[in-house]
N, C-alpha and C positions, 0 to 999 in steps of 0.2 A: 504492500499499498504507498510506503514513502515513498518506495521511488517511482511506485508509478510517477511522481509530481515533480519527480528530478530531474534535472538539465542534463540528462545522459543517457548512457543504459550501463545494470547493474547486473554480477553473476551471483548468484545467491547459490551456494551448499550448504550440505546435512541438512536439506528442507525437510521439515516435515511434513507431509501425506497422507497428516491426518484428514478426517474432514471438514473439521475446522478452516483448515490452512486451503481445501478443495474449496472450500465455499469464497473465503476471498480473492481467490485467482481469477473464478468465476467471474464475480464482482466486477473487478478491473477490465476485465475482455468485456463484459457487459459496456463497460464504460470507456472502450473506443482503444485499450492499454492493449498494446502487444504480451505475451509472457507466453515464453516458453519455458515446458516443463521435463528434462531428460532424469526418469530414476524420482533422483533426490539432488538437481541441482534444477536451480531454477534461472532463464536470463529475462530480466524485465527490461522494456525497453518504453523510459520514463519519458514522458510530454507533456514537460514542463506544469507548474502549478494552474496554469489555465488552459493545460491541454488536453483535459477532460474532456468526452463528448458525450451530451444529449442519450441518454439510454434510452433504446428502445421495446424494452421489457421492463417488469419491475426485477428488484437487484432482489436476489433468494441468495441470505445468509444462514441457510440452514439451522443449526444448532448452534454456532458462534454470536455470543454475546461480545465478543471483543471484534468482532468483525461488522454489528449492524451501530452500534454506538462509535465507534473510532469513521465510521465509514459517513455516519451522521455529521461526526462535525467539518470532516472533508469537505463534504459538500455545499458544507450552509453555503461560505462565499463563492459558488460555482454560479454561473449565468444561465444554469437550466436547473429544470424540476425532476424530481427524483421520487420513486417507490420503495423504499425499503422493507422487506421482512421475511420471514421463514416460517419452522415448525412450530408442530403446538405448545413446544415445549417456551419457544424465542417468545412466541406471540402473548404469554402468559406472565416477563418478565418486565419489572418495570423500569421504563425511557426516562420518567421525568426525572430523573437525575439525572438527566443530559441536557437532557430539551430545556427545563429552566434556565441554567446556567448562557445555555447558546442563545437563546433569547434574549440575555441581559445583553448579549454583544449585536443584537441584529439581526439573530436568526428568521427568519417564517419558517415552524416546523407546527404539522401534524398528525395526529394520529389517534387511533382506535380509542374510544373511554376519555374523551378529553383530551388524546397525548402520551394516556399511562400505560397503552401498550401500543405493540405494533399489529399493523402495520402503519409504518409514518412513511409521512409525505413530504422532502426537504424542498421547497422552495429556494434556490438560488439566488443570492442578491445580498449588497456589500454589503460590509461586517463594518463595527469599530470598535477602537481600540476597550480597557476598560480593565477596572477590580474588580475579582470575582473570586469572593471568599466559599469554597470547597465544605461542604455540611456532610461528605463522605469522604473516607481515604478511600478511595478508586482508582487506581490506576485506568481502567479505563474511561471513565469521567474526565480524569487530567488528561488524559491524551487525546479525547476528543477536544477539550478546550484548544490545545497548544496546536493542533491541527487545524483547527475551524483562526487560530491565531495566525498562518502563517499568510490569509488571504486577506486579513485586518488589513485598516485605514491607519492602526496606530499600534505602540505596544499593546500585551493584554499581560496582567501581574494577579497572580493565583497566590493567596493565601488561607489561610486555613488548615483544613487536614491533609496538606501535601505529600505528608511521605507515608508510598505507596509505592509497589516496584519503579523504577527508574529507566526502562529500557528504553522510552521513548524520544525523554531529555536528551540522551546520553548518542542516541542517533540522529535528532538533531544537530546535538553539536556537533557530530564529526559530518554530516553533509552540509557544515557551513552556517547551520542558524546560530544566530547569536541570543545567547539564553545567560542568563546567571539564575543558578541557584541559593538563597541564601537560608538559613531555620529560619523555614515556617514562611518562606516566597519566593516564587519560582518566577520571573521576567520574560517574558520571549519580545523581541524585536520579527516585523514581518521583515522579509531582503529584499533590498533595496539594491543590489548589484547584481546585471547578467550574470547566469551559471550556479544560481543558488534555488534550490537545495540543488546539492553536488550529488553525482551518482554511490550509492554506498554497497559495495565489493562486500561481502563477507561471511564467514561458517557459522552458522547457527550453533551455539554451545549445546548441549545435551541438556533439556532441560528436567532445573529441580522437583518442579511436580509428579514426575514420574520419577524419578530416581528416587523420590523416598517410598513407591509401596514396595521397592526394591530396599531399605536400610529400614522400615520397619518389620520386613520378611524375614532380614536374617534377628533384627533383634529381639523377633518375640521365638524363635528357635531355639531349641534349649544347646544347642551347638553349629553357629553356623557361621561364618565368615564371607560375607558380599563386598566386591569391588562392583563401580560406577566411574566410571573414564569420560574424564573432556566432558564432568559436569558442569553448569554455569557458578560464581562462588557471588556473584551479584549480595552484598550487606543485603538488598533490599529482598532477598530469594531464599536464605539460608535459613531460616529457623526454626526449620521443622529440624534442624541438623542440633541448634539452640536447645529445643523440646528433648530430642535422642538424649541427648549430652547427660543433662538437669535429670532424666529419670535413672544413670546412668549404661547410657549406652558406650561400647568404644567406639569411636572417629576417630580416626587418620586420614589427614587433608594430603596428598602428596603428588609431584610433576607437576606443578603450578606455574601458570601462565597467562597470556592476554590476544583472546581471538575477538577479533572487530574490538569494541568498545569494552568488552567484560574480560572480567579473570575467570581463568576456568581452570581445573583440577581434578584428578579421582579420589575417591573418599572410597574408604575402605568401613566398612561398620560388621562390628564381631559381635558376638550375642551375650549377654549376661546377665544377672538377673533383673529385670528394672524394677522402679520405685515410682509411684504417683507425684503429680508434681500441679503446679496450676500455669495455667496458658492462659495470658489475660493482654492489657494495655499495648501496647507501640507491638508487641510480638503480633498482634494478631493478622496487621496486614501483611508482614510477612511471613506466611502460612496459612492465608483463610484458605488456602484449596486444596492444602495437607490434610488438614482437619480430620474428614472422615476416616484418612487410615493414622493418623496419631489417634482418634478415637480407639483402634484397634489394638495401638501400641499398650494403651491407659486400659483396656480391658484384663489385660496377663500381667498388667503390671501390680505388687502390693503395693497395697494404702488405694488412697482413692487421688483420682485428678477435677479437677474443677476446670473447665473450659467459660470466661468468660470476654464480653465486648464483645459478640462475634457474633452478631443477632444479623448481618450482612450472608450469613451459610441461610437466611429465609426468603433471599435471592437471587438464590441461584438456580441450576438447572431442575432443582429437587428443594423443596423447604430440609435442607440439608440437617437442621438440627429434628427434625422429624422424625425425617425417614432413615437418617443413622443411626437413632435412637428404635425407633419400633424394628428393621431387620437386624441388629446386632443382637437386640431384644431375643427376636427369635434363637438367637443363636444360643444364648441364656448370660448372654453380658448385660450387666449392670448397669442401666444409662438412664440416667432421672434425664430429659429434658427441661430449659428453664428458657427465662425467655431469651436470653442472649446467648447459649452457649449448652449445656448438660454440665451432669455430675457422672463420674466414671466411677463405681464401685470394684475396684480387679482385683487379680485372681482366681477368677472363678474360672470353670473346665468350660469350653467350649466344645457346643454341638454340631455338626452335623442339621440345617432344614432348607426348606422352602422358600425360598426366597428373591425380594424383587429389588429392582435396580430403579424405576421407577422413568427409566429414559434416562438416566443420571453415571455417565462415565465415567466420573469418579468414584461414585459409588459402588458402582459393576466391581471394579477393581478393587478398592475396599474390603465388600466382601470376598472377592475370590482370595487376597491378604489373609482377609479369617479365615478362611477354610480349611488352611493350608495345618494350621493347628489344632486344627479342631475334629474331633472323636464322629466317625460315620462322615455319607455325603453329603454334600451341600449342593444343591440345584438353584443358577442365578437366573432368574427373570428376564430378555430384551438384556441377557449380557455383550450383546453385540454393540452396545454405546457404546462399547469402549473404542471402539474405531475414532470418535468424534476427537479426543486428542493422543491416543496411544494404539494406530493399526496392530505390530504387530507385539502386543501386552501379553496375547495368551501363545504364543510361540513362545518368546522371553519368561514365561510360567513354565511352560512345560520340560525347558532347558536348566531353570533351576529349581525342580523342585522333583520333574518327572513326572507329576501330576496328570498332565494334559490337561485339554476344555472340559 
């Protein structure tokens, strides 16, 4: 998406062929961007900030919240209208968190239920700069505003809850965008010179959210060691490692280097007896997507684990507070849901059960990890939802465990 509006062409390697990423490619192609894919290598032929074309059909974002929210920001300042939609799950997810701050920059965006849900229609028009206070610590909201700011008539300033994943800030800076990040304040200046944004060729680092499934698999096993290689070590993404260390897990990091703008390394996790912990506050934005599988680790720990300040879980592909509690509960875990998290009394034995993924890829994979140490057979309904973010998950599970799918 970023390279689609760059002034030149870029080559991206180690591209994830999950459904979410393929939805993004399809949307950019519908907007007139030439994108060529060969396995996990993608060539993007940038059209510049104002080179996108009016789509001849609805932009289908599939299951991807990142695609629809970031694309809404990118299209807000264009010179044409576009309609964005997705699957049933995506159409149920909250969109006002993106639309309302974009409207404060002059965006004209409508949607179902007063703009609360997709489909969204973005009527592109000139945007103005300004200061926006973020009320949700969301990288998607932040990134949508930064992309909109590229086409504003003056700088945009983001304040409030700005601490979340910062991949967008790193990429924009590498592409020549003038951007400053101070404590609680991000300022972006729209490009004023030719050749910017510059194309950014890079190798995509390994995803910590995906790697966490294997870290937890090793942690809950009585005698296991797993190494994940080339994983992103961006500090905004390593909260799961901090939690596992706090629970007593042995974590070693080696072969550190930089790929593109991101630190990467190999992470080795060795099983040890687990203890309960508290997950709250500033940790939450650094591991929000990993909380379902960390709940599996908590179910195996001695003592109680408390998750607070994670109300954002209710706005994911499923209500992950409710679904984690319900489905792990079927397997014998003692999970009590709260308004903004859950309390897990660990130390019990898990058993096989018939469980539901609710079409939620992270829940499906978390339940599969839980099944590794459960007594008996576990059947996961709609397990194929894992393809959204990790199409090779089941093959990797087979390689690690020999269990198969």
